[in-house]
Residue, then its C-alpha position, 0 to 999 in steps of 0.5 A: m640222268s647226269s653222272t660225273l666221273l673224275i680221273k686224275v692223270p699224273d702224266q700226259n703219257e697216261l692219256n693213252t689207249g687204255l684210258a680211252k678204251h676204258l672210257l669207251e667201255l663206260y660210255g660207248d653208246y655216246k658217239i658225240v664227245l666234246c673236249y674242253a681244255p686249255m691249249g696244250a692240255g691234251k685234247t688232240t692226244l686224247i682224241k687220237e687215243f679214242c680213235k686207236a681204241l676204236g680200232s682205227t689205224d689211220n694217220f691222226g693229225s690235228p684238224t686245226y686248219s682243215i677244221v675236220n678230219e675223217y678217219k675209218y675204223p672197223g665200225g664206220k667213220i670217226f670225225h675229229f673237229d677242231l673248232y678253234r678257228l671258227k668265229n661264229k655259228e654260221e661258219l659251223m653251219d656252212l661246214g654242214i655240222e648238222e649232217y655230221l651230228d646226225s650221221g650216227h658216226y663218232c664225232f669228237f670235238e676240240w674247242p666245242e663251244l660253238a657246237e654244244d647248243l646245236i647237239k640234239s642227242k646225248y653226248k659226253k663232255i670231257e673237261i681237262e684241267v691242268n695243275e702242275n702238269i697233272r691232268y684232271l678229267r671230268v667226264s659227264n654225260k649230257 
């Protein structure tokens, strides 16, 4: 069964831990989250806030060049992927994506287009649209 939640975020600063915590409470059993949005829309910011809401105190950064960053939180590990630079699924497979997806740990993806059809378990899809500096989040489960 699929459901969709629409959220209006008038200011990027509202992509905060409170919003992330609320989404985790609603969808906490979904440990794979795919974030779709144009450049600069707030994907990295939202994922950092998810990590904080989970209780991680690590230093968060964009994994644009490393492709994946690993953080710790009280319940285990968090993997933060930025697939923007990958050209094909072979590069994703070389990264060992299946092991990450099957790990049972949180996996947050930016630019997840290459990974989506490799995911065999349920996941959360967050689409961020920006219109006149207002963000609209469409959250659905798959």
